[in-house]
C-alpha positions in Angstrom: -7.9 6.2 12.4 -9.0 7.0 8.8 -6.6 8.6 6.4 -7.8 12.3 6.1 -7.1 12.4 2.4 -9.2 9.3 1.8 -12.0 10.6 4.2 -12.1 13.9 2.3 -12.4 12.1 -1.1 -15.1 9.8 0.2 -17.2 12.5 1.7 -16.9 14.6 -1.5 -18.2 11.7 -3.5 -21.1 11.0 -1.1 -22.0 14.7 -1.2 -21.9 14.7 -5.0 -24.1 11.6 -5.3 -26.6 13.2 -2.8 -26.7 16.3 -5.0 -27.3 14.4 -8.3 -29.0 11.1 -7.4 -30.6 10.3 -10.8 -27.4 10.7 -12.8 -25.3 8.1 -10.9 -28.3 5.8 -10.7 -28.7 5.6 -14.5 -25.0 4.9 -15.0 -25.1 2.1 -12.4 -28.2 0.6 -14.0 -26.6 0.5 -17.4 -23.4 -0.9 -16.0 -25.3 -3.6 -14.0 -27.3 -4.6 -17.1 -24.1 -4.8 -19.2 -22.5 -6.9 -16.5 -25.5 -9.3 -16.4 -25.3 -9.7 -20.2 -21.6 -10.4 -20.0 -22.1 -12.9 -17.2 -24.8 -14.8 -19.2 -22.6 -14.9 -22.3 -19.7 -16.3 -20.3 -21.7 -18.9 -18.5 -23.7 -20.0 -21.6 -20.6 -19.8 -23.8 -18.6 -22.0 -21.3 -21.3 -24.7 -21.3 -21.6 -24.6 -25.1 -17.9 -24.7 -25.8 -17.3 -27.5 -23.3 -20.2 -29.6 -24.7 -18.8 -29.1 -28.3 -15.3 -30.1 -27.1 -13.7 -26.8 -27.9 -12.7 -26.1 -24.3 -11.5 -28.6 -21.8 -13.6 -29.1 -18.6 -11.1 -27.1 -16.5 -11.2 -24.1 -18.8 -14.9 -24.3 -19.0 -15.1 -24.1 -15.2 -12.8 -21.1 -15.1 -14.8 -19.2 -17.8 -18.1 -20.1 -16.0 -16.6 -18.9 -12.7 -15.8 -15.5 -14.1 -19.4 -15.4 -15.4 -20.6 -16.2 -11.9 -18.5 -13.5 -10.3 -19.8 -11.0 -12.8 -23.4 -12.1 -12.0 -22.8 -11.7 -8.3 -21.3 -8.2 -8.8 -24.3 -7.2 -11.0 -26.7 -8.5 -8.4 -25.0 -6.6 -5.6 -25.1 -3.4 -7.7 -28.8 -3.9 -8.5 -29.6 -4.3 -4.8 -27.5 -1.2 -3.9 -29.3 0.9 -6.5 -32.7 -0.1 -5.2 -31.8 0.6 -1.6 -29.9 3.8 -2.1 -32.9 6.1 -2.2 -34.0 4.8 1.2 -30.6 4.9 2.8 -29.8 8.4 1.4 -32.6 9.9 3.4 -30.8 9.0 6.6 -27.5 10.6 5.6 -26.9 13.9 7.4 -25.7 16.4 4.7 -24.9 19.1 7.2 -22.6 16.7 9.1 -20.8 15.8 5.9 -20.4 19.5 4.9 -19.2 20.4 8.4 -16.6 17.6 8.3 -15.4 18.6 4.9 -14.8 22.2 6.1 -12.8 20.8 9.0 -10.7 18.7 6.7 -10.0 21.6 4.4 -8.7 23.9 7.1 
């Protein structure tokens, strides 16, 4: 069973995003672009610093791995943003509001 406090918080967030779809989308796009830039800098910087001998190979792999993880999160976020407007049409707002009133009583 889902914790009621967590369920209430999640449903409120979904309801808020459904009411203001453009606002959250813009913030997510900026965050995703920033994450891509950081990832590219980490990966490129790791290769550059290892080739110059500034970093050892092991540290270069660690830095590049963080860059790869950042790139993966940015890619996931970009896909979620593109798909949200399709998925959101299938979310039943009335059902969410009904459940929120049940949880508040």
